[in-house]
C-alpha positions as CSV (number, residue, x, y, z in Angstrom):
1,X,-3.9,20.8,7.2
2,X,-6.7,19.8,4.9
3,X,-6.1,17.5,2.0
4,X,-2.9,16.1,3.5
5,X,-1.9,12.7,4.8
6,X,0.4,11.7,7.6
7,X,2.2,8.4,6.9
8,X,4.9,6.5,8.6
9,X,8.4,7.4,7.3
10,X,9.2,3.8,6.4
11,X,6.4,3.8,3.9
12,X,8.0,6.5,1.8
13,X,10.1,4.8,-1.0
14,X,12.9,6.5,-2.9
15,X,12.2,9.9,-1.3
16,X,8.9,10.6,-3.1
17,X,7.1,7.4,-3.9
18,X,4.6,5.1,-2.0
19,X,3.3,1.6,-2.7
20,X,-0.4,1.2,-2.9
21,X,-2.7,-1.8,-3.2
22,X,-5.2,-1.3,-6.1
23,X,-8.7,-2.7,-5.9
24,X,-7.7,-5.5,-8.2
25,X,-5.0,-6.6,-5.6
26,X,-2.0,-5.4,-7.6
27,X,0.7,-3.0,-6.5
28,X,0.9,0.6,-7.7
29,X,4.1,2.6,-7.3
30,X,3.0,6.2,-7.2
31,X,4.8,9.5,-7.0
32,X,3.7,11.8,-4.2
33,X,4.4,15.4,-3.1
34,X,6.2,15.4,0.3
35,X,5.5,18.6,2.3
36,X,7.5,17.7,5.3
37,X,9.3,14.7,6.9
38,X,11.2,13.8,10.0
39,X,12.7,10.6,11.3
40,X,9.3,8.9,11.9
41,X,6.6,10.7,9.9
42,X,5.9,12.2,6.5
43,X,3.3,14.7,5.5
44,X,2.0,14.1,1.9
45,X,0.4,17.0,0.1
46,X,-0.6,15.4,-3.3
47,X,-0.7,11.9,-4.6
48,X,-2.9,10.1,-2.1
49,X,-6.7,9.9,-1.6
50,X,-8.8,8.9,1.3
51,X,-9.5,5.2,1.4
52,X,-6.5,4.0,-0.6
53,X,-4.5,1.1,0.9
54,X,-0.9,2.1,1.7
55,X,1.5,-0.9,1.7
56,X,3.5,-0.7,4.9
57,X,5.4,-4.0,4.6
58,X,8.9,-4.1,3.3
59,X,9.2,-6.1,0.0
60,X,12.5,-7.5,-1.3
61,X,11.2,-6.8,-4.8
62,X,8.4,-4.5,-5.9
63,X,7.1,-4.0,-9.5
64,X,4.1,-2.0,-10.6
65,X,1.3,-4.4,-11.3
66,X,2.5,-7.3,-9.3
67,X,0.0,-9.2,-7.2
68,X,-0.2,-8.3,-3.5
69,X,-2.3,-9.7,-0.6
70,X,-3.2,-8.3,2.8
71,X,-1.6,-10.3,5.7
72,X,-4.2,-12.9,6.7
73,X,-6.0,-12.6,3.4
74,X,-3.9,-15.2,1.7
75,X,-4.7,-17.8,4.3
76,X,-8.4,-17.0,3.9
77,X,-8.3,-17.4,0.1
78,X,-6.3,-20.7,0.5
79,X,-8.8,-22.0,2.9
80,X,-11.6,-21.2,0.6
81,X,-10.0,-23.0,-2.4
82,X,-9.5,-26.1,-0.2
83,X,-13.2,-26.4,0.6
84,X,-15.4,-28.6,-1.5
85,X,-17.9,-26.7,-3.6
86,X,-21.4,-26.6,-2.3
87,X,-24.5,-27.0,-4.4
């Protein structure tokens, strides 16, 4: 089906929301249109666009606008901040 997205069932939150990572590394909680779902998979009709980053991790607390990092990215950023500045 064109213009639809197949996502893992566990990434659907509160029956019709997903968590996305914005380009500024903050969390967006967005409402989506669910066309179909089963135990493992959900088909989204509206609310997602190609290239957006769907958050698949389970978070104990999620608030729109909170800072989020990609696994492995936090270590890279920490390593960069520990390095002495070059001239």
